[in-house]
MIKOL-77628 format. One record per residue: residue number from 0; residue in one letter; x, y, z of N, C-alpha, C in turn. Coordinates in steps of 0.1 Angstrom, whole numbers, plus 2048, in hexadecimal, padded with zeros to 3 digits. Layout:
<recs>
<rec seq="NUM" type="A" n_u="X" n_v="Y" n_w="Z" ca_u="X" ca_v="Y" ca_w="Z" c_u="X" c_v="Y" c_w="Z"/>
...
</recs>
This chain:
<recs>
<rec seq="0" type="M" n_u="CE4" n_v="702" n_w="81D" ca_u="CDF" ca_v="703" ca_w="82B" c_u="CD7" c_v="6F9" c_w="82F"/>
<rec seq="1" type="D" n_u="CDC" n_v="6F3" n_w="83B" ca_u="CD2" ca_v="6EA" ca_w="843" c_u="CC8" c_v="6EC" c_w="84D"/>
<rec seq="2" type="S" n_u="CBE" n_v="6E8" n_w="84E" ca_u="CB4" ca_v="6EC" ca_w="85A" c_u="CB0" c_v="6DF" c_w="85F"/>
<rec seq="3" type="F" n_u="CAF" n_v="6E0" n_w="86D" ca_u="CAA" ca_v="6D5" ca_w="875" c_u="C9E" c_v="6DA" c_w="87F"/>
<rec seq="4" type="R" n_u="C93" n_v="6D2" n_w="87E" ca_u="C86" ca_v="6D6" ca_w="885" c_u="C85" c_v="6CB" c_w="892"/>
<rec seq="5" type="S" n_u="C82" n_v="6D3" n_w="89C" ca_u="C7E" ca_v="6CC" ca_w="8A7" c_u="C71" c_v="6C8" c_w="8AA"/>
<rec seq="6" type="R" n_u="C6D" n_v="6BF" n_w="8B1" ca_u="C60" ca_v="6BB" ca_w="8B0" c_u="C55" c_v="6C8" c_w="8B8"/>
<rec seq="7" type="H" n_u="C5C" n_v="6D0" n_w="8BD" ca_u="C56" ca_v="6DD" ca_w="8C1" c_u="C53" c_v="6E6" c_w="8B8"/>
<rec seq="8" type="Y" n_u="C56" n_v="6E6" n_w="8AA" ca_u="C53" ca_v="6EE" ca_w="8A0" c_u="C45" c_v="6EE" c_w="89C"/>
<rec seq="9" type="P" n_u="C3F" n_v="6FB" n_w="89C" ca_u="C31" ca_v="6FF" ca_w="89B" c_u="C2E" c_v="6FD" c_w="88C"/>
<rec seq="10" type="L" n_u="C26" n_v="6F2" n_w="88A" ca_u="C24" ca_v="6EF" ca_w="87C" c_u="C15" c_v="6F7" c_w="876"/>
<rec seq="11" type="R" n_u="C0A" n_v="6F0" n_w="87B" ca_u="BFD" ca_v="6F6" ca_w="879" c_u="BF3" c_v="6FF" c_w="882"/>
<rec seq="12" type="K" n_u="BF9" n_v="6FD" n_w="88E" ca_u="BF5" ca_v="702" ca_w="897" c_u="BF3" c_v="712" c_w="898"/>
<rec seq="13" type="K" n_u="BE7" n_v="719" n_w="89C" ca_u="BE8" ca_v="727" ca_w="89C" c_u="BF2" c_v="72C" c_w="8A8"/>
<rec seq="14" type="R" n_u="BF7" n_v="737" n_w="8A7" ca_u="BFF" ca_v="73C" ca_w="8AF" c_u="BF8" c_v="73D" c_w="8BE"/>
<rec seq="15" type="W" n_u="BED" n_v="744" n_w="8BF" ca_u="BE3" ca_v="745" ca_w="8CC" c_u="BE5" c_v="739" c_w="8D3"/>
<rec seq="16" type="R" n_u="BE1" n_v="72C" n_w="8CB" ca_u="BE0" ca_v="71E" ca_w="8D0" c_u="BEA" c_v="71B" c_w="8D8"/>
<rec seq="17" type="I" n_u="BF7" n_v="71A" n_w="8D0" ca_u="C02" ca_v="717" ca_w="8D6" c_u="C08" c_v="71D" c_w="8E2"/>
<rec seq="18" type="F" n_u="C05" n_v="72C" n_w="8E2" ca_u="C06" ca_v="736" ca_w="8EB" c_u="BFE" c_v="72F" c_w="8FA"/>
<rec seq="19" type="Q" n_u="BF4" n_v="72B" n_w="8F8" ca_u="BE9" ca_v="72A" ca_w="901" c_u="BED" c_v="71D" c_w="907"/>
<rec seq="20" type="E" n_u="BF3" n_v="712" n_w="8FD" ca_u="BF5" ca_v="705" ca_w="902" c_u="C01" c_v="704" c_w="90D"/>
<rec seq="21" type="Q" n_u="C09" n_v="70D" n_w="90A" ca_u="C18" ca_v="710" ca_w="910" c_u="C13" c_v="717" c_w="91E"/>
<rec seq="22" type="A" n_u="C09" n_v="720" n_w="91F" ca_u="C03" ca_v="724" ca_w="92B" c_u="BFB" c_v="71E" c_w="933"/>
<rec seq="23" type="M" n_u="BF6" n_v="716" n_w="92E" ca_u="BEC" ca_v="70C" ca_w="932" c_u="BF1" c_v="707" c_w="943"/>
<rec seq="24" type="R" n_u="BFA" n_v="701" n_w="944" ca_u="C01" ca_v="6FB" ca_w="94E" c_u="C04" c_v="706" c_w="957"/>
<rec seq="25" type="H" n_u="C0A" n_v="712" n_w="957" ca_u="C0B" ca_v="71D" ca_w="95D" c_u="BFE" c_v="721" c_w="965"/>
<rec seq="26" type="Y" n_u="BF3" n_v="724" n_w="95A" ca_u="BE7" ca_v="727" ca_w="95E" c_u="BE2" c_v="71F" c_w="96A"/>
<rec seq="27" type="A" n_u="BE2" n_v="711" n_w="968" ca_u="BDF" ca_v="707" ca_w="973" c_u="BE4" c_v="70A" c_w="981"/>
<rec seq="28" type="I" n_u="BF1" n_v="70C" n_w="981" ca_u="BFB" ca_v="70B" ca_w="98C" c_u="BF7" c_v="718" c_w="994"/>
<rec seq="29" type="L" n_u="BF7" n_v="724" n_w="98C" ca_u="BF4" ca_v="72E" ca_w="992" c_u="BE7" c_v="733" c_w="997"/>
<rec seq="30" type="A" n_u="BDC" n_v="72D" n_w="98F" ca_u="BD0" ca_v="72C" ca_w="995" c_u="BCC" c_v="723" c_w="9A0"/>
<rec seq="31" type="S" n_u="BD4" n_v="71A" n_w="9A0" ca_u="BD1" ca_v="711" ca_w="9AE" c_u="BD9" c_v="717" c_w="9BA"/>
<rec seq="32" type="V" n_u="BE3" n_v="71D" n_w="9B8" ca_u="BE8" ca_v="726" ca_w="9C4" c_u="BDE" c_v="732" c_w="9C6"/>
<rec seq="33" type="V" n_u="BD9" n_v="738" n_w="9BF" ca_u="BCE" ca_v="743" ca_w="9C3" c_u="BC2" c_v="73E" c_w="9C7"/>
<rec seq="34" type="M" n_u="BBE" n_v="732" n_w="9C6" ca_u="BB2" ca_v="72B" ca_w="9CB" c_u="BB5" c_v="727" c_w="9D7"/>
<rec seq="35" type="L" n_u="BC0" n_v="71E" n_w="9DB" ca_u="BC4" ca_v="71B" ca_w="9E8" c_u="BC6" c_v="726" c_w="9F1"/>
<rec seq="36" type="I" n_u="BCE" n_v="731" n_w="9EF" ca_u="BCD" ca_v="73C" ca_w="9F6" c_u="BBF" c_v="743" c_w="9F7"/>
<rec seq="37" type="T" n_u="BB6" n_v="742" n_w="9EF" ca_u="BA7" ca_v="747" ca_w="9F2" c_u="BA2" c_v="73E" c_w="9FD"/>
<rec seq="38" type="L" n_u="BA3" n_v="732" n_w="9F8" ca_u="B9D" ca_v="728" ca_w="A04" c_u="BA2" c_v="72D" c_w="A12"/>
<rec seq="39" type="V" n_u="BAF" n_v="72D" n_w="A13" ca_u="BB6" ca_v="732" ca_w="A21" c_u="BAE" c_v="73E" c_w="A25"/>
<rec seq="40" type="R" n_u="BAD" n_v="748" n_w="A1E" ca_u="BA6" ca_v="754" ca_w="A1F" c_u="B98" c_v="753" c_w="A25"/>
<rec seq="41" type="M" n_u="B91" n_v="74B" n_w="A1E" ca_u="B84" ca_v="747" ca_w="A21" c_u="B82" c_v="742" c_w="A2D"/>
<rec seq="42" type="V" n_u="B89" n_v="739" n_w="A32" ca_u="B8A" ca_v="732" ca_w="A41" c_u="B8C" c_v="73C" c_w="A4A"/>
<rec seq="43" type="Q" n_u="B94" n_v="748" n_w="A47" ca_u="B98" ca_v="751" ca_w="A4F" c_u="B8C" c_v="75D" c_w="A51"/>
<rec seq="44" type="H" n_u="B84" n_v="75C" n_w="A47" ca_u="B78" ca_v="765" ca_w="A47" c_u="B7E" c_v="775" c_w="A42"/>
<rec seq="45" type="K" n_u="B86" n_v="775" n_w="A3A" ca_u="B8A" ca_v="77E" ca_w="A32" c_u="B85" c_v="77F" c_w="A24"/>
<rec seq="46" type="E" n_u="B87" n_v="78E" n_w="A20" ca_u="B82" ca_v="790" ca_w="A13" c_u="B88" c_v="786" c_w="A09"/>
<rec seq="47" type="I" n_u="B7F" n_v="781" n_w="9FF" ca_u="B86" ca_v="779" ca_w="9F5" c_u="B84" c_v="77E" c_w="9E6"/>
<rec seq="48" type="L" n_u="B78" n_v="784" n_w="9E6" ca_u="B74" ca_v="789" ca_w="9D6" c_u="B7F" c_v="792" c_w="9CC"/>
<rec seq="49" type="W" n_u="B84" n_v="79B" n_w="9D6" ca_u="B8D" ca_v="7A4" ca_w="9CD" c_u="B9C" c_v="79C" c_w="9CF"/>
<rec seq="50" type="F" n_u="B9E" n_v="795" n_w="9D8" ca_u="BAA" ca_v="78D" ca_w="9DA" c_u="BAB" c_v="783" c_w="9CF"/>
<rec seq="51" type="T" n_u="BA0" n_v="77D" n_w="9CC" ca_u="BA1" ca_v="773" ca_w="9C1" c_u="BA1" c_v="779" c_w="9B3"/>
<rec seq="52" type="L" n_u="B98" n_v="782" n_w="9B3" ca_u="B9A" ca_v="788" ca_w="9A3" c_u="BA6" c_v="78F" c_w="9A0"/>
<rec seq="53" type="I" n_u="BAD" n_v="796" n_w="9AA" ca_u="BB8" ca_v="79B" ca_w="9A6" c_u="BC5" c_v="78F" c_w="9A5"/>
<rec seq="54" type="G" n_u="BC3" n_v="785" n_w="9AC" ca_u="BCD" ca_v="77C" ca_w="9AE" c_u="BCE" c_v="773" c_w="99F"/>
<rec seq="55" type="L" n_u="BC1" n_v="771" n_w="99D" ca_u="BC1" ca_v="76A" ca_w="991" c_u="BC3" c_v="772" c_w="986"/>
<rec seq="56" type="A" n_u="BC3" n_v="77D" n_w="984" ca_u="BC7" ca_v="788" ca_w="97A" c_u="BD6" c_v="788" c_w="978"/>
<rec seq="57" type="I" n_u="BDA" n_v="78C" n_w="983" ca_u="BEA" ca_v="78C" ca_w="986" c_u="BF0" c_v="77A" c_w="983"/>
<rec seq="58" type="G" n_u="BE9" n_v="773" n_w="986" ca_u="BEF" ca_v="764" ca_w="982" c_u="BEE" c_v="762" c_w="972"/>
<rec seq="59" type="L" n_u="BE3" n_v="768" n_w="96C" ca_u="BE3" ca_v="766" ca_w="95D" c_u="BEE" c_v="76E" c_w="955"/>
<rec seq="60" type="A" n_u="BF2" n_v="779" n_w="95C" ca_u="BFA" ca_v="782" ca_w="954" c_u="C09" c_v="77B" c_w="959"/>
<rec seq="61" type="I" n_u="C0A" n_v="775" n_w="963" ca_u="C17" ca_v="76C" ca_w="966" c_u="C17" c_v="762" c_w="95D"/>
<rec seq="62" type="A" n_u="C0D" n_v="758" n_w="95B" ca_u="C0D" ca_v="74D" ca_w="955" c_u="C11" c_v="751" c_w="945"/>
<rec seq="63" type="N" n_u="C0B" n_v="75B" n_w="940" ca_u="C0F" ca_v="761" ca_w="932" c_u="C1F" c_v="763" c_w="932"/>
<rec seq="64" type="I" n_u="C23" n_v="768" n_w="939" ca_u="C31" ca_v="76F" ca_w="939" c_u="C39" c_v="760" c_w="93B"/>
<rec seq="65" type="M" n_u="C34" n_v="757" n_w="944" ca_u="C3E" ca_v="74C" ca_w="944" c_u="C3C" c_v="742" c_w="935"/>
<rec seq="66" type="A" n_u="C30" n_v="746" n_w="92F" ca_u="C2E" ca_v="73E" ca_w="924" c_u="C36" c_v="744" c_w="919"/>
<rec seq="67" type="V" n_u="C38" n_v="74F" n_w="919" ca_u="C42" ca_v="757" ca_w="90F" c_u="C52" c_v="750" c_w="911"/>
<rec seq="68" type="V" n_u="C54" n_v="750" n_w="91F" ca_u="C63" ca_v="74D" ca_w="921" c_u="C64" c_v="73F" c_w="91D"/>
<rec seq="69" type="S" n_u="C5B" n_v="737" n_w="920" ca_u="C59" ca_v="728" ca_w="91C" c_u="C5D" c_v="726" c_w="90C"/>
<rec seq="70" type="L" n_u="C54" n_v="72D" n_w="904" ca_u="C55" ca_v="72E" ca_w="8F4" c_u="C61" c_v="733" c_w="8F0"/>
<rec seq="71" type="R" n_u="C68" n_v="73A" n_w="8F8" ca_u="C75" ca_v="741" ca_w="8F3" c_u="C80" c_v="738" c_w="8F5"/>
<rec seq="72" type="K" n_u="C7D" n_v="72F" n_w="8FF" ca_u="C87" ca_v="725" ca_w="904" c_u="C88" c_v="718" c_w="8FC"/>
<rec seq="73" type="Q" n_u="C7B" n_v="716" n_w="8F5" ca_u="C7A" ca_v="70A" ca_w="8ED" c_u="C82" c_v="70B" c_w="8E1"/>
<rec seq="74" type="V" n_u="C8C" n_v="703" n_w="8DE" ca_u="C90" ca_v="704" ca_w="8CF" c_u="C88" c_v="6FD" c_w="8C5"/>
<rec seq="75" type="A" n_u="C83" n_v="703" n_w="8BA" ca_u="C7C" ca_v="6FD" ca_w="8B1" c_u="C84" c_v="6FA" c_w="8A1"/>
<rec seq="76" type="E" n_u="C8E" n_v="701" n_w="8A0" ca_u="C94" ca_v="6FE" ca_w="893" c_u="CA4" c_v="702" c_w="894"/>
<rec seq="77" type="V" n_u="CAD" n_v="6FC" n_w="88E" ca_u="CBA" ca_v="701" ca_w="88D" c_u="CBF" c_v="6FF" c_w="87F"/>
<rec seq="78" type="F" n_u="CC4" n_v="70B" n_w="87B" ca_u="CCA" ca_v="70D" ca_w="86E" c_u="CD8" c_v="70F" c_w="86C"/>
<rec seq="79" type="I" n_u="CDF" n_v="706" n_w="864" ca_u="CEC" ca_v="708" ca_w="862" c_u="CF0" c_v="70D" c_w="854"/>
<rec seq="80" type="L" n_u="CF6" n_v="71A" n_w="855" ca_u="CF9" ca_v="720" ca_w="849" c_u="D09" c_v="723" c_w="846"/>
<rec seq="81" type="Q" n_u="D0E" n_v="716" n_w="83E" ca_u="D1D" ca_v="715" ca_w="83D" c_u="D25" c_v="717" c_w="848"/>
<rec seq="82" type="E" n_u="D2B" n_v="724" n_w="84D" ca_u="D32" ca_v="725" ca_w="859" c_u="D2B" c_v="72B" c_w="866"/>
<rec seq="83" type="H" n_u="D1D" n_v="72E" n_w="862" ca_u="D15" ca_v="734" ca_w="86C" c_u="D0A" c_v="72A" c_w="870"/>
<rec seq="84" type="F" n_u="D03" n_v="72B" n_w="87B" ca_u="CF4" ca_v="726" ca_w="87D" c_u="CEC" c_v="72E" c_w="887"/>
<rec seq="85" type="A" n_u="CDE" n_v="72A" n_w="885" ca_u="CD4" ca_v="732" ca_w="88C" c_u="CCE" c_v="729" c_w="893"/>
<rec seq="86" type="V" n_u="CC9" n_v="72E" n_w="89E" ca_u="CBC" ca_v="726" ca_w="8A7" c_u="CB2" c_v="72E" c_w="8A8"/>
<rec seq="87" type="L" n_u="CA5" n_v="727" n_w="8A7" ca_u="C98" ca_v="72D" ca_w="8A6" c_u="C93" c_v="726" c_w="8B0"/>
<rec seq="88" type="S" n_u="C8A" n_v="730" n_w="8B9" ca_u="C81" ca_v="72A" ca_w="8C3" c_u="C73" c_v="72B" c_w="8BE"/>
<rec seq="89" type="V" n_u="C69" n_v="723" n_w="8C6" ca_u="C5C" ca_v="724" ca_w="8BF" c_u="C57" c_v="732" c_w="8C0"/>
<rec seq="90" type="Y" n_u="C5B" n_v="73B" n_w="8CA" ca_u="C57" ca_v="749" ca_w="8CC" c_u="C5E" c_v="74E" c_w="8BC"/>
<rec seq="91" type="D" n_u="C68" n_v="74C" n_w="8BA" ca_u="C6D" ca_v="754" ca_w="8AE" c_u="C65" c_v="750" c_w="8A2"/>
<rec seq="92" type="I" n_u="C5F" n_v="744" n_w="8A1" ca_u="C58" ca_v="73F" ca_w="897" c_u="C4B" c_v="744" c_w="896"/>
<rec seq="93" type="L" n_u="C44" n_v="744" n_w="8A2" ca_u="C37" ca_v="747" ca_w="8A3" c_u="C34" c_v="758" c_w="89E"/>
<rec seq="94" type="F" n_u="C40" n_v="75D" n_w="8A4" ca_u="C3B" ca_v="76E" ca_w="8A5" c_u="C46" c_v="772" c_w="89A"/>
<rec seq="95" type="E" n_u="C4C" n_v="76D" n_w="891" ca_u="C54" ca_v="771" ca_w="886" c_u="C5F" c_v="778" c_w="888"/>
<rec seq="96" type="Q" n_u="C68" n_v="773" n_w="895" ca_u="C75" ca_v="77D" ca_w="89A" c_u="C81" c_v="77C" c_w="891"/>
<rec seq="97" type="E" n_u="C88" n_v="788" n_w="88E" ca_u="C92" ca_v="784" ca_w="886" c_u="C9D" c_v="77F" c_w="890"/>
<rec seq="98" type="T" n_u="CA6" n_v="777" n_w="888" ca_u="CAF" ca_v="76B" ca_w="88F" c_u="CBD" c_v="770" c_w="88C"/>
<rec seq="99" type="K" n_u="CC6" n_v="770" n_w="891" ca_u="CD4" ca_v="771" ca_w="88D" c_u="CDB" c_v="765" c_w="88D"/>
<rec seq="100" type="S" n_u="CE5" n_v="766" n_w="883" ca_u="CEF" ca_v="75C" ca_w="886" c_u="CFB" c_v="75A" c_w="88B"/>
<rec seq="101" type="F" n_u="D01" n_v="750" n_w="88E" ca_u="D0B" ca_v="74F" ca_w="899" c_u="D15" c_v="745" c_w="894"/>
<rec seq="102" type="P" n_u="D23" n_v="749" n_w="895" ca_u="D2F" ca_v="742" ca_w="88E" c_u="D2F" c_v="734" c_w="895"/>
<rec seq="103" type="L" n_u="D2F" n_v="729" n_w="88B" ca_u="D2F" ca_v="71B" ca_w="88F" c_u="D3D" c_v="718" c_w="899"/>
<rec seq="104" type="I" n_u="D46" n_v="71F" n_w="895" ca_u="D55" ca_v="71F" ca_w="89B" c_u="D55" c_v="722" c_w="8AD"/>
<rec seq="105" type="M" n_u="D4A" n_v="729" n_w="8AF" ca_u="D4B" ca_v="72E" ca_w="8BC" c_u="D3F" c_v="729" c_w="8C4"/>
<rec seq="106" type="A" n_u="D37" n_v="71F" n_w="8BD" ca_u="D2D" ca_v="717" ca_w="8C2" c_u="D33" c_v="70D" c_w="8CD"/>
<rec seq="107" type="S" n_u="D3D" n_v="709" n_w="8C9" ca_u="D43" ca_v="6FE" ca_w="8D5" c_u="D37" c_v="6F1" c_w="8DA"/>
<rec seq="108" type="P" n_u="D33" n_v="6EB" n_w="8CE" ca_u="D29" ca_v="6E0" ca_w="8D0" c_u="D2F" c_v="6D5" c_w="8D9"/>
<rec seq="109" type="N" n_u="D26" n_v="6D0" n_w="8E4" ca_u="D29" ca_v="6C3" ca_w="8EC" c_u="D20" c_v="6BA" c_w="8EC"/>
<rec seq="110" type="R" n_u="D21" n_v="6AE" n_w="8E7" ca_u="D17" ca_v="6A4" ca_w="8E9" c_u="D1A" c_v="699" c_w="8F4"/>
<rec seq="111" type="E" n_u="D11" n_v="698" n_w="8FB" ca_u="D10" ca_v="68F" ca_w="907" c_u="D05" c_v="686" c_w="907"/>
<rec seq="112" type="G" n_u="D05" n_v="67A" n_w="904" ca_u="CFB" ca_v="673" ca_w="901" c_u="CF1" c_v="676" c_w="8FA"/>
<rec seq="113" type="D" n_u="CE4" n_v="679" n_w="8FC" ca_u="CDB" ca_v="67C" ca_w="8F6" c_u="CD6" c_v="68D" c_w="8F7"/>
<rec seq="114" type="C" n_u="CE1" n_v="694" n_w="8FA" ca_u="CE0" ca_v="6A4" ca_w="8F9" c_u="CEA" c_v="6AC" c_w="8F3"/>
<rec seq="115" type="L" n_u="CE9" n_v="6B5" n_w="8EC" ca_u="CF2" ca_v="6BF" ca_w="8E7" c_u="CF2" c_v="6CC" c_w="8EB"/>
<rec seq="116" type="S" n_u="CFC" n_v="6CF" n_w="8F0" ca_u="CFF" ca_v="6DE" ca_w="8F6" c_u="D09" c_v="6E6" c_w="8ED"/>
<rec seq="117" type="F" n_u="D06" n_v="6F4" n_w="8EA" ca_u="D0E" ca_v="6FC" ca_w="8E4" c_u="D08" c_v="70A" c_w="8E8"/>
<rec seq="118" type="H" n_u="D13" n_v="712" n_w="8E5" ca_u="D14" ca_v="71F" ca_w="8E8" c_u="D0C" c_v="729" c_w="8DC"/>
<rec seq="119" type="Y" n_u="D02" n_v="731" n_w="8E0" ca_u="CFA" ca_v="738" ca_w="8D5" c_u="CF9" c_v="746" c_w="8DB"/>
<rec seq="120" type="F" n_u="D00" n_v="74F" n_w="8D5" ca_u="D01" ca_v="75D" ca_w="8DB" c_u="D05" c_v="75C" c_w="8EC"/>
<rec seq="121" type="D" n_u="CFE" n_v="761" n_w="8F5" ca_u="D00" ca_v="762" ca_w="903" c_u="CF7" c_v="758" c_w="90C"/>
<rec seq="122" type="R" n_u="CF5" n_v="74D" n_w="903" ca_u="CEF" ca_v="740" ca_w="909" c_u="CF4" c_v="732" c_w="905"/>
<rec seq="123" type="I" n_u="CF3" n_v="728" n_w="90F" ca_u="CF7" ca_v="71C" ca_w="90A" c_u="CEA" c_v="716" c_w="906"/>
<rec seq="124" type="V" n_u="CE5" n_v="70E" n_w="8FD" ca_u="CDA" ca_v="708" ca_w="8F8" c_u="CDD" c_v="6F8" c_w="8F9"/>
<rec seq="125" type="T" n_u="CD3" n_v="6F2" n_w="8FF" ca_u="CD7" ca_v="6E3" ca_w="900" c_u="CCB" c_v="6DD" c_w="8FA"/>
<rec seq="126" type="L" n_u="CCC" n_v="6D6" n_w="8EF" ca_u="CC2" ca_v="6CF" ca_w="8E6" c_u="CC0" c_v="6BE" c_w="8EB"/>
<rec seq="127" type="N" n_u="CB5" n_v="6BB" n_w="8EF" ca_u="CB3" ca_v="6AD" ca_w="8F1" c_u="CB0" c_v="6A5" c_w="8E7"/>
<rec seq="128" type="G" n_u="CB8" n_v="699" n_w="8E2" ca_u="CB4" ca_v="691" ca_w="8D8" c_u="CA8" c_v="68D" c_w="8D4"/>
<rec seq="129" type="G" n_u="C9F" n_v="689" n_w="8DF" ca_u="C90" ca_v="688" ca_w="8DE" c_u="C87" c_v="691" c_w="8D4"/>
<rec seq="130" type="D" n_u="C8C" n_v="69C" n_w="8D7" ca_u="C85" ca_v="6A8" ca_w="8D0" c_u="C87" c_v="6AB" c_w="8C1"/>
<rec seq="131" type="W" n_u="C92" n_v="6A3" n_w="8BC" ca_u="C97" ca_v="6A4" ca_w="8AF" c_u="C97" c_v="699" c_w="8A9"/>
<rec seq="132" type="E" n_u="C91" n_v="697" n_w="899" ca_u="C90" ca_v="68D" ca_w="892" c_u="C9F" c_v="687" c_w="88E"/>
<rec seq="133" type="N" n_u="CA6" n_v="691" n_w="887" ca_u="CB4" ca_v="690" ca_w="884" c_u="CBF" c_v="695" c_w="88C"/>
<rec seq="134" type="F" n_u="CBA" n_v="68E" n_w="89A" ca_u="CC5" ca_v="697" ca_w="8A4" c_u="CD6" c_v="693" c_w="8A2"/>
<rec seq="135" type="D" n_u="CD7" n_v="687" n_w="89B" ca_u="CE4" ca_v="680" ca_w="89B" c_u="CEB" c_v="689" c_w="890"/>
<rec seq="136" type="L" n_u="CE2" n_v="68C" n_w="884" ca_u="CE7" ca_v="694" ca_w="878" c_u="CEA" c_v="6A2" c_w="87E"/>
<rec seq="137" type="L" n_u="CE1" n_v="6A9" n_w="885" ca_u="CE2" ca_v="6B4" ca_w="889" c_u="CF1" c_v="6B6" c_w="894"/>
<rec seq="138" type="C" n_u="CF3" n_v="6AD" n_w="89A" ca_u="D01" ca_v="6AD" ca_w="8A3" c_u="D0A" c_v="6AB" c_w="89C"/>
<rec seq="139" type="T" n_u="D0B" n_v="6A5" n_w="890" ca_u="D14" ca_v="6A1" ca_w="888" c_u="D1A" c_v="6AF" c_w="880"/>
<rec seq="140" type="H" n_u="D0E" n_v="6B6" n_w="87B" ca_u="D11" ca_v="6C0" ca_w="875" c_u="D18" c_v="6CC" c_w="87C"/>
<rec seq="141" type="L" n_u="D12" n_v="6CF" n_w="889" ca_u="D16" ca_v="6D8" ca_w="891" c_u="D25" c_v="6D5" c_w="898"/>
<rec seq="142" type="I" n_u="D28" n_v="6C7" n_w="899" ca_u="D35" ca_v="6C7" ca_w="8A0" c_u="D3E" c_v="6C6" c_w="895"/>
<rec seq="143" type="W" n_u="D3B" n_v="6BF" n_w="88C" ca_u="D44" ca_v="6C0" ca_w="87F" c_u="D47" c_v="6CE" c_w="878"/>
<rec seq="144" type="R" n_u="D3E" n_v="6D5" n_w="876" ca_u="D41" ca_v="6E4" ca_w="86F" c_u="D45" c_v="6EE" c_w="87A"/>
<rec seq="145" type="S" n_u="D44" n_v="6EB" n_w="886" ca_u="D4B" ca_v="6F4" ca_w="890" c_u="D5A" c_v="6F2" c_w="893"/>
<rec seq="146" type="Q" n_u="D5F" n_v="6E5" n_w="88C" ca_u="D6B" ca_v="6E2" ca_w="88F" c_u="D73" c_v="6E8" c_w="880"/>
<rec seq="147" type="G" n_u="D6C" n_v="6EB" n_w="878" ca_u="D72" ca_v="6ED" ca_w="86A" c_u="D73" c_v="6FA" c_w="86A"/>
</recs>
């Protein structure tokens, strides 16, 4: 069994901290939108208290959902098990999700420059070389073993 970890792999940080770090950018954008609309409503002499409170609550909920989506998209680790492989996202590792293996022969890996793309169940996964310490070795393993 070969295992390759990306720079996104959660090592020592706590689950809540990683989740909040991912959500922070979304919080800032959505809160800025709510505040901008609040300023427009204030200039128009409209009610702003309830709009702002409800808008911020909805913005926080949306930001958390977007953080979950982002964590599910970030690949943290790739396992190669003989003729099968598994891809673990940051979300899978943080929340200890069960992962299925996929046949290497069906992966159809393709390397273009500093990116590696391959099929994994119902999606195409693209890995960037800058995120992986042993990117060349990972590419060699996936390409060579999928041809065999």
